[in-house]
C-alpha positions as CSV (number, residue, x, y, z in Angstrom):
1,M,-66.2,-37.8,-51.6
2,S,-68.9,-36.0,-49.5
3,E,-68.0,-32.7,-47.7
4,T,-68.3,-34.4,-44.4
5,Q,-65.7,-36.8,-45.6
6,F,-63.3,-34.0,-47.0
7,Y,-63.5,-32.0,-43.9
8,G,-62.5,-35.1,-42.1
9,F,-59.7,-35.9,-44.1
10,F,-58.7,-32.1,-44.1
11,T,-59.0,-31.9,-40.1
12,G,-56.8,-35.2,-39.9
13,G,-54.3,-33.9,-42.0
14,L,-53.9,-30.8,-40.3
15,M,-53.6,-32.5,-36.9
16,L,-50.9,-35.2,-38.4
17,L,-48.8,-32.1,-39.8
18,I,-49.1,-30.1,-36.5
19,A,-47.7,-33.2,-34.6
20,A,-45.1,-33.7,-36.7
21,A,-44.0,-29.9,-36.0
22,L,-44.1,-30.6,-32.6
23,L,-42.1,-33.6,-32.6
24,I,-39.5,-31.9,-34.8
25,A,-39.3,-28.8,-32.8
26,W,-39.0,-31.0,-29.4
27,Q,-36.2,-32.8,-31.3
28,L,-34.3,-29.6,-32.1
29,W,-35.1,-28.2,-28.4
30,R,-33.5,-31.5,-27.2
31,L,-30.5,-31.3,-29.4
32,R,-29.9,-27.8,-28.1
33,E,-30.1,-28.8,-24.4
34,E,-27.6,-31.6,-25.1
35,E,-25.4,-29.0,-26.9
36,R,-25.8,-26.3,-24.2
37,D,-25.4,-29.1,-21.2
38,G,-22.3,-30.3,-23.0
39,A,-20.5,-26.9,-23.5
40,I,-21.3,-26.3,-19.7
41,S,-19.7,-29.7,-19.0
42,A,-16.8,-28.9,-21.4
43,L,-16.0,-25.5,-19.5
44,D,-16.7,-26.8,-16.1
45,G,-13.8,-29.4,-17.2
46,V,-11.6,-26.6,-18.1
47,S,-11.8,-25.2,-14.6
48,H,-11.5,-29.1,-12.9
49,E,-8.6,-29.6,-15.0
50,M,-6.7,-26.5,-14.4
51,R,-7.5,-26.9,-10.8
52,I,-6.2,-30.4,-11.0
53,N,-2.8,-29.2,-12.4
54,L,-2.4,-26.1,-10.2
55,Q,-2.7,-28.6,-7.0
56,R,-0.1,-30.8,-8.5
57,M,1.8,-28.1,-9.1
58,V,1.5,-27.0,-5.3
59,N,2.3,-30.2,-4.4
60,E,5.3,-30.7,-6.3
61,I,7.0,-27.5,-5.4
62,A,6.3,-28.6,-1.5
63,Q,7.9,-31.7,-2.2
64,I,10.8,-30.4,-3.7
65,S,11.2,-27.8,-1.1
66,E,11.3,-30.2,1.8
67,T,13.3,-32.8,-0.1
68,H,16.5,-31.5,-1.6
69,E,17.3,-34.8,-2.9
70,A,14.4,-34.9,-5.0
71,G,14.9,-35.4,-8.8
72,P,13.6,-34.2,-12.3
73,D,10.8,-37.1,-12.3
74,V,8.9,-35.4,-9.1
75,L,7.9,-32.8,-11.7
76,L,5.1,-34.6,-14.3
77,P,4.2,-32.8,-17.8
78,V,1.5,-30.4,-17.8
79,R,-1.4,-31.9,-20.1
80,H,-4.8,-29.9,-20.6
81,P,-7.2,-32.3,-23.3
82,Q,-10.1,-30.8,-21.9
83,L,-8.6,-27.2,-23.1
84,D,-7.6,-28.3,-26.5
85,G,-11.0,-29.7,-27.0
86,V,-13.2,-26.4,-26.1
87,N,-10.5,-24.7,-28.6
88,A,-11.4,-27.2,-31.2
89,S,-15.0,-27.1,-31.1
90,L,-17.2,-24.3,-31.8
91,I,-18.5,-23.5,-28.3
92,R,-19.7,-20.0,-27.7
93,T,-17.8,-19.0,-25.0
94,N,-15.3,-15.9,-23.8
95,R,-12.7,-16.8,-26.1
96,N,-10.0,-14.3,-24.6
97,A,-10.4,-16.0,-21.1
98,I,-9.6,-19.2,-22.8
99,A,-6.6,-17.6,-24.5
100,V,-5.3,-16.6,-20.9
101,I,-5.7,-20.2,-19.8
102,G,-3.9,-21.2,-22.3
103,A,-0.9,-18.6,-21.8
104,T,-1.2,-19.7,-18.1
105,Y,-0.3,-23.3,-19.1
106,Q,2.4,-22.4,-21.2
107,E,4.0,-20.3,-18.0
108,L,3.4,-23.4,-16.0
109,E,5.1,-25.6,-18.6
110,A,8.0,-23.4,-18.8
111,R,8.6,-22.8,-15.0
112,K,8.3,-27.0,-15.0
113,M,11.0,-27.3,-17.6
114,A,13.4,-24.9,-15.7
115,L,13.0,-26.4,-12.4
116,R,13.5,-29.8,-14.0
117,A,16.7,-28.9,-15.8
118,A,17.9,-27.4,-12.3
119,L,17.3,-30.2,-10.7
120,A,18.8,-32.5,-13.5
121,Q,21.9,-30.6,-13.2
122,K,22.2,-30.2,-9.5
123,R,22.0,-26.3,-9.3
124,D,20.9,-24.0,-7.1
125,L,16.9,-24.0,-6.9
126,T,16.3,-20.7,-5.4
127,Y,15.4,-18.8,-8.8
128,A,13.6,-21.6,-10.2
129,L,11.5,-22.4,-7.5
130,D,10.6,-18.8,-7.0
131,D,9.5,-18.2,-10.6
132,A,7.5,-21.8,-10.4
133,M,5.3,-20.3,-6.9
134,D,5.0,-17.0,-9.2
135,A,3.5,-19.0,-12.0
136,T,1.3,-21.0,-9.7
137,I,0.0,-18.0,-8.0
138,N,-0.9,-16.3,-11.3
139,G,-2.7,-19.4,-12.2
140,I,-4.9,-19.6,-9.0
141,A,-5.8,-16.1,-10.0
142,T,-6.6,-16.9,-13.6
143,L,-8.8,-19.8,-12.3
144,Y,-10.7,-17.7,-10.0
145,M,-11.5,-15.2,-12.6
146,W,-12.8,-17.8,-14.7
147,E,-14.7,-19.8,-12.4
148,E,-16.4,-17.0,-10.6
149,H,-16.3,-13.9,-12.9
150,G,-16.6,-15.6,-16.6
151,G,-13.1,-14.6,-17.6
152,V,-13.7,-11.2,-17.4
153,R,-10.8,-8.6,-17.2
154,P,-10.5,-7.6,-13.6
155,S,-11.5,-4.1,-14.2
156,E,-14.8,-5.1,-15.2
157,A,-15.8,-7.4,-12.4
158,G,-16.6,-4.9,-10.3
159,M,-16.2,-4.6,-6.0
160,V,-15.1,-7.9,-4.8
161,R,-14.5,-8.8,-1.3
162,S,-11.5,-10.2,-0.4
163,W,-12.9,-12.6,2.1
164,H,-15.0,-14.0,-1.1
165,V,-11.5,-15.2,-2.7
166,R,-10.3,-16.6,0.6
167,D,-13.2,-18.7,0.9
168,W,-13.2,-19.6,-2.8
169,M,-9.5,-20.6,-2.2
170,K,-10.5,-22.7,0.9
171,G,-13.3,-24.7,-1.0
172,H,-11.0,-25.7,-3.6
173,G,-8.6,-27.2,-1.2
174,F,-5.7,-24.1,-1.5
175,A,-4.5,-24.1,2.3
176,A,-2.6,-20.7,3.3
177,H,0.6,-22.6,4.1
178,L,0.8,-24.9,0.8
179,L,3.9,-22.9,-0.6
180,P,7.2,-22.7,1.4
181,G,7.7,-19.2,2.9
182,L,4.5,-17.7,1.6
183,H,1.0,-17.0,2.7
184,L,-1.0,-18.3,-0.4
185,R,-4.2,-16.6,0.1
186,D,-2.9,-13.3,0.6
187,E,-0.5,-13.4,-2.6
188,V,-3.4,-14.3,-4.5
189,V,-5.6,-11.5,-3.2
190,E,-2.6,-9.2,-3.9
191,R,-2.1,-10.6,-7.1
192,L,-5.8,-10.0,-8.0
193,R,-5.5,-6.5,-6.8
194,Q,-2.1,-5.8,-9.0
195,Y,-4.3,-6.7,-12.0
196,G,-7.1,-4.5,-11.5
197,L,-9.6,-6.1,-9.5
198,H,-11.4,-4.0,-7.4
199,L,-11.0,-5.6,-3.7
200,T,-12.4,-4.5,-0.4
201,P,-11.4,-3.6,2.0
202,R,-8.4,-1.8,1.4
203,P,-4.9,-2.8,2.9
204,L,-4.6,-1.0,6.3
205,T,-2.2,2.3,6.3
206,H,-2.6,2.6,9.8
207,T,-2.2,0.8,13.4
208,A,-5.5,0.4,15.7
209,H,-4.1,3.4,18.2
210,E,-3.7,5.6,15.5
211,Y,-7.1,4.6,14.0
212,Y,-8.9,5.2,17.1
213,S,-6.9,8.3,18.0
214,M,-8.5,9.7,14.6
215,Q,-12.0,8.4,15.0
216,Y,-12.7,9.4,18.7
217,D,-10.5,12.8,18.8
218,R,-12.4,15.5,17.0
219,K,-9.8,18.0,16.7
220,A,-7.3,15.3,15.2
221,D,-6.0,16.2,11.8
222,P,-5.9,13.3,9.6
223,H,-3.4,14.8,7.3
224,A,-0.9,15.2,10.3
225,P,1.6,12.6,11.6
226,F,0.2,9.9,14.1
227,W,-3.2,12.1,13.4
228,K,-1.8,14.9,16.3
229,R,-4.1,17.9,16.8
230,R,-4.7,20.4,14.6
231,K,-2.3,23.4,14.5
232,P,-4.0,27.0,15.3
233,K,-5.4,28.9,12.2
234,P,-2.8,31.2,10.3
235,E,-4.6,34.2,11.3
236,V,-3.9,33.2,14.9
237,M,-0.4,32.3,14.1
238,E,-0.1,35.8,12.5
239,L,-1.5,37.5,15.5
240,D,0.7,35.6,17.8
241,A,3.9,36.1,15.9
242,E,3.0,40.2,15.8
243,D,2.5,39.9,19.6
244,E,6.3,38.4,19.9
245,V,7.8,41.1,17.5
246,E,6.0,43.6,20.0
247,D,7.3,42.0,23.1
248,L,11.0,41.5,21.6
249,H,10.8,45.2,20.5
250,D,10.0,45.9,24.3
251,E,12.7,43.9,25.7
252,D,15.2,45.3,22.7
253,I,14.0,49.2,24.5
254,A,14.1,48.0,28.1
255,D,17.9,46.6,27.5
256,E,19.1,49.9,25.7
257,A,17.5,52.0,28.5
258,E,19.0,49.6,31.2
259,S,22.4,49.8,29.3
260,Y,22.6,53.5,28.7
261,A,21.6,54.1,32.8
262,E,24.4,51.9,33.6
263,E,26.8,54.2,31.0
264,E,25.5,57.2,32.8
265,R,26.4,56.0,36.1
266,A,29.9,55.1,35.2
267,L,30.3,58.4,33.5
268,E,29.3,60.2,36.6
269,R,31.2,58.1,38.8
270,E,34.6,58.9,36.9
271,M,33.7,62.7,37.3
272,E,33.3,62.3,41.0
273,D,36.6,60.5,41.0
274,E,38.1,62.8,39.0
275,A,36.7,65.8,41.2
276,G,38.2,64.1,44.3
277,Y,41.4,63.7,43.1
278,Q,41.6,67.4,41.5
279,E,40.9,68.7,45.2
280,D,43.5,66.4,46.8
281,E,45.9,68.0,44.6
282,D,44.7,71.9,45.2
283,M,44.8,71.0,49.1
284,E,48.5,69.5,48.5
285,E,49.4,72.4,46.7
286,D,48.2,74.6,49.5
287,L,50.2,73.0,52.0
288,V,53.2,73.4,50.1
289,Y,52.7,77.1,49.7
290,A,51.7,77.7,53.4
291,D,55.1,76.1,54.3
292,D,57.2,77.7,51.5
293,E,55.7,81.0,53.2
294,D,56.6,79.7,56.8
295,E,60.1,79.4,56.2
296,D,60.4,82.8,54.2
297,S,59.0,85.0,57.1
298,P,60.5,86.1,60.2
299,N,57.9,84.9,62.5
300,G,57.5,81.8,61.0
301,N,59.3,78.4,62.0
302,G,62.2,79.0,60.3
303,R,62.8,82.3,62.3
304,L,66.3,82.5,64.1
305,P,66.4,81.6,67.5
306,N,67.0,84.4,70.3
């Protein structure tokens, strides 16, 4: 074999080796992509399966509330083969969220069994319906966290606008008045807030009149009831209190002086009355004494006639 043939054989073998390596890499990449697509499809199937079960649960509750003569056959059993397949496979996903979904299914099945028993025994359905609606609201909140936030904890999802939750429910066919006596979207938003999700804006704490009064009144006190005007400063209040004390002190002195003057005037009148009374008594005594003298004297009125 010549040197030229050797180099040609070596180059051909090397090209075949590179082509085989590329073919193997492409096959592995294709298998990995198919596995990834299958995992995404399986997880989407979990969301779709749970959404179908929740919508069926809502429709069954509405039917039982409207038709009081419904039987236990209205409530269909809860089945989740897609979730079971994900649990049996080795798909890399948030297993904590999968466990929460499984617990939600258990709650839904338990509430359905209690409602089914109440229907079969013709008992009062009020408490059973309330429990079923509460479980449905929990299920919708769990589904939202699974689809929109990957099943993370509500406290780790960050700030979320409440209208985003409402638009998500609207897009999935969860109308506001599906459950009897409840506003479904408001209930789901409040349930997510209870679970620790930071939803904005926060619930209103004052009326429009109070809000605009607080915004446009610069002297308004936000901590005062109904945002009334701020009270005077403590120093001003202390000065006012001192002035009031001085005014009260002056008024007391004036009242005392007036009462003392009235007492003096009353005492003077009493003294004058006593002095006048004494003079009258002296005059009467003088008149009596003068009469006595006239009777005793020879030239008086008691003299003998001639």
